[in-house]
C-alpha positions in Angstrom: 0.1 0.0 0.0 1.1 3.7 -0.5 2.2 5.5 2.7 2.4 9.0 3.3 5.4 11.1 3.8 4.1 12.5 7.1 3.9 8.9 8.5 7.5 8.1 7.0 8.7 11.2 8.7 6.9 10.2 12.1 8.4 6.8 12.0 12.0 8.2 11.3 11.6 10.7 14.3 10.6 7.7 16.6 13.2 5.3 15.6 16.1 7.4 13.9 15.8 4.9 10.9 16.4 6.1 7.3 13.8 7.2 5.2 13.8 4.2 2.9 13.8 1.8 5.9 10.8 3.7 7.2 8.9 3.7 4.0 9.6 -0.2 3.6 8.5 -0.8 7.3 5.2 0.9 6.9 4.4 -0.8 3.6 5.1 -4.1 5.3 2.9 -3.1 8.3 0.0 -1.7 6.1 0.9 2.0 7.4 0.5 0.9 11.0 3.2 2.7 13.2 3.6 0.4 15.9 4.1 -2.7 13.8 6.6 -0.9 11.7 8.7 0.1 14.8 8.8 -3.8 15.6 10.0 -4.5 12.1 12.8 -1.9 12.4 13.7 -3.3 15.9 13.8 -6.9 14.4 16.0 -5.7 11.5 18.4 -4.4 14.1 18.6 -7.6 16.2 19.2 -9.6 12.9 22.0 -7.2 11.9 23.5 -7.3 15.5 23.5 -11.0 15.5 24.8 -11.5 12.0 27.8 -9.1 12.8 28.5 -10.1 16.5 32.0 -11.4 15.4 33.0 -8.4 13.8 35.4 -5.7 15.3 34.0 -2.5 16.4 37.2 -0.3 16.7 35.7 3.0 15.6 33.0 4.9 17.6 32.0 8.0 19.7 33.5 8.7 23.3 31.7 11.4 25.2 32.2 12.8 28.7 29.8 14.7 31.0 29.5 16.1 34.5 26.7 17.2 36.6 27.8 18.6 39.8 30.1 16.1 41.8 29.4 13.2 39.4 30.7 12.6 36.0 30.9 9.7 33.5 32.6 8.6 30.1 30.9 6.2 27.7 31.9 5.1 24.2 29.4 3.6 21.6 31.6 1.7 19.2 30.9 0.8 15.5 32.9 -0.5 12.6 33.7 2.6 10.7 34.4 6.2 11.1 31.7 7.2 8.5 29.1 5.9 11.0 30.9 7.2 13.9 30.8 10.7 12.5 27.1 10.5 11.7 25.1 13.1 13.8 22.4 10.6 14.7 24.9 8.4 16.2 26.7 11.0 18.0 23.3 12.1 19.2 22.3 8.6 20.4 25.6 8.4 22.3 25.0 11.7 23.9 21.4 10.6 24.8 22.7 7.5 26.4 25.3 9.4 28.4 22.7 12.0 29.5 20.6 9.3 30.8 23.3 7.6 32.5 24.7 10.8 34.3 21.1 11.6 35.3 20.6 8.2 36.9 24.2 8.3 38.4 24.6 4.9 36.9 27.8 3.1 38.4 28.1 0.2 35.9 27.6 -0.5 32.2 24.9 -3.0 32.8 22.8 -0.3 34.7 23.4 2.0 31.7 22.1 -0.7 29.3 19.1 -1.3 31.3 18.0 2.4 31.5 14.9 3.5 29.6 15.4 5.4 26.5 12.5 6.7 24.5 10.0 3.8 24.3 12.8 1.0 24.8 16.0 0.3 26.8 19.3 1.6 26.1 20.5 -1.6 24.9 17.4 -1.9 22.5 18.2 1.4 21.1 21.8 0.2 20.3 20.6 -2.8 18.5 18.0 -0.9 16.8 20.7 1.6 15.5 22.9 -1.4 14.4 20.0 -2.3 12.1 19.8 1.2 10.6 23.5 1.4 9.9 24.2 -2.3 9.2 27.2 -2.2 11.5 27.9 -4.0 14.8 27.7 -1.8 17.7 28.4 -1.9 21.4 28.7 0.1 24.4 32.0 0.0 26.1 34.4 2.2 28.3 31.8 3.3 30.8 33.5 4.9 33.8 32.4 7.4 36.6 34.1 9.6 39.0 33.0 11.5 42.0 34.7 14.6 43.7 34.2 18.0 45.2 35.5 19.5 41.9 35.5 17.6 38.5 36.9 18.7 35.1 36.3 17.1 32.0 37.9 17.1 28.5 37.1 15.9 25.1 40.4 15.9 23.1 40.1 18.4 20.2 36.3 17.8 20.4 36.9 14.7 18.1 34.9 12.3 20.5 37.7 9.8 20.3 39.6 10.5 23.6 38.0 11.9 26.8 39.3 12.4 30.4 37.8 13.6 33.6 39.7 14.5 36.8 38.3 15.0 40.4 40.2 17.5 42.6 39.9 17.5 46.5 38.3 20.8 46.7 36.6 23.5 44.6 38.6 26.2 42.7 37.4 29.3 41.1 39.5 29.2 37.9 37.8 26.5 35.8 41.1 26.2 33.6 43.0 24.6 36.5 41.0 21.3 36.4 40.9 21.6 32.6 44.7 21.7 32.4 45.1 18.7 34.5 42.4 16.8 32.5 44.4 17.7 29.4 47.6 16.5 31.0 45.7 13.0 31.6 44.9 13.0 27.9 48.4 13.8 26.8 50.5 11.9 29.3 48.5 9.0 30.0 49.2 8.3 33.7 48.6 4.9 35.3 47.8 6.2 38.8 47.4 9.6 40.6 50.7 8.7 42.8 52.9 5.9 43.9 50.5 4.7 46.6 47.8 4.1 44.0 49.9 2.0 41.6 48.9 -1.8 41.8 51.5 -3.9 43.7 51.5 -6.2 40.6 52.5 -3.5 38.4 55.3 -2.3 40.7 56.5 -5.9 41.2 56.6 -6.4 37.3 58.4 -3.2 36.7 61.0 -4.0 39.1 61.6 -7.4 37.6 62.1 -5.8 34.3 64.3 -3.3 35.7 66.6 -5.8 37.3 66.6 -8.0 34.1 67.4 -5.0 31.9 70.1 -3.9 34.2 71.8 -7.3 34.4 71.6 -7.5 30.5 73.2 -3.9 30.2 76.1 -4.8 32.8 76.9 -8.1 30.8 76.7 -6.2 27.5 79.2 -3.6 28.8 81.7 -6.1 30.1 81.5 -7.9 26.7 82.0 -5.0 24.7 85.1 -4.1 26.7 86.7 -7.4 26.4 85.9 -7.3 22.4 87.6 -3.8 22.3 90.5 -4.9 24.5 91.0 -7.7 21.8 91.5 -5.2 19.1 88.0 -5.5 17.4 85.3 -2.8 16.9 82.5 -4.0 18.9 80.1 -2.5 16.3 81.3 -4.9 13.7 80.4 -8.0 15.7 77.2 -7.1 17.6 75.3 -9.8 16.0 75.8 -13.1 14.0 74.5 -11.4 10.9 77.1 -8.6 11.3 79.8 -11.0 11.8 79.2 -12.9 8.7 78.6 -9.8 6.5 81.8 -8.3 8.0 83.9 -11.2 7.3 82.5 -11.1 3.7 83.7 -7.6 3.4 87.0 -8.3 4.8 86.6 -6.1 8.0 87.3 -8.9 10.2 89.1 -12.1 9.7 87.6 -15.5 10.3 90.0 -15.8 13.3 88.9 -12.6 14.9 85.0 -13.8 14.5 86.0 -17.1 16.3 87.8 -15.1 19.0 84.8 -12.8 19.4 82.4 -15.7 19.6 84.6 -17.3 22.4 84.8 -13.8 24.1 81.0 -13.3 24.1 80.4 -16.7 25.5 83.0 -16.8 28.2 82.8 -13.1 29.3 78.9 -13.2 29.5 79.0 -16.2 31.5 81.6 -14.9 33.9 80.1 -11.7 34.4 76.5 -13.2 35.0 78.0 -15.2 37.7 79.7 -12.3 39.5 77.1 -9.4 39.1 77.0 -7.3 42.3 73.5 -7.8 43.7 73.4 -4.3 45.5 74.5 -2.5 42.6 71.8 -4.0 40.4 69.2 -3.4 42.9 70.1 0.3 43.2 70.0 0.9 39.5 66.8 -1.1 39.3 65.3 1.0 42.0 66.5 4.2 40.0 64.6 2.7 36.9 61.5 2.3 39.1 61.6 5.8 40.4 61.8 7.0 36.7 58.6 4.9 36.1 56.7 6.4 38.9 57.8 9.9 37.6 56.6 9.3 34.0 53.5 7.3 35.0 52.2 8.7 38.1 49.9 11.9 37.5 51.2 14.1 40.4 54.7 13.3 39.6 54.5 13.8 36.0 56.3 17.0 34.3 53.4 19.4 33.9 52.6 19.7 30.0 52.3 23.5 30.2 55.5 24.2 32.3 58.4 21.4 32.2 59.9 23.0 35.3 57.2 21.8 37.7 55.3 18.8 38.4 51.6 18.4 38.3 51.5 18.6 42.1 53.6 21.6 42.3 51.2 23.3 39.6 48.4 22.6 41.7 49.9 23.6 45.1 50.8 26.9 43.2 47.2 27.6 43.0 46.2 26.3 46.4 48.7 24.5 48.8 46.2 22.1 49.7 44.9 21.3 46.1 45.4 18.0 44.8 43.9 15.2 42.5 41.9 12.4 44.1 40.9 10.4 40.8 40.9 10.5 37.2 39.7 8.5 34.3 40.7 8.3 30.7 39.3 6.3 27.5 40.2 6.3 24.0 39.4 4.5 20.9 43.0 4.5 19.6 45.8 2.2 20.1 48.7 3.7 22.0 
């Protein structure tokens, strides 16, 4: 049957579906709005099921605060074409608005929220049917604090951060500066006390092994140099073979170098001074904290101070209590 433009537009406003999909759904439902809505929903479910194994690596990331509560959410899809669509961005914003209004703490709570005449999860599935792409909600995180600052990097909706301060400040740029620091420097914790013990243990193990390898390599290089061979010519088996072919080292030198490498490396490994290794490793761990703990990082706007020093220059008692960061991009 023929359907009116008015009904097509009405269905589009109710579902967000394209004009062609609305027209087809109304034709199948003999012009009835409710059955047409169900047809569009079922299409979304079918598309979602069909594309469930696809990767959703694009999307829209948004952040919003309301008083002492803020949240970040990401609605993912398959292509940047869909991610940049105004209706897709609006759906993400509508979901975030509802989540912040309800002060949801988990993604499951968000998915169950009512949205228009369905739930958030049903709205995402329906949108998947409209675009033909897999869609999924991800990256939902919340933060609470006396003063909250948010940041959407370059307003591109791909990287968002939020920072909670322990007290209110008159200048809103203070919090925003720290939120931009989080976006740029990607810290793992507010300070050392907030770094997970397993992370510290892992970093220390890596630091110890790296220090041992460096000490052994230095001893081997010194022995090779003492033997009258340029260490750069024999730093790998490939180099040894190619430099022999070029006549830069003799087969006898190559054999000598191989023997030195094996002997000196074994001797040095058996006689490494443990305290020195631990001291160097602890130094590496301190460097890790400085680079990865927000308050200890160099402030991006002034390399002569840390983030903690910047905040204290505003108010001696001012500090960060929490932060969250989410990005769609691999780093």
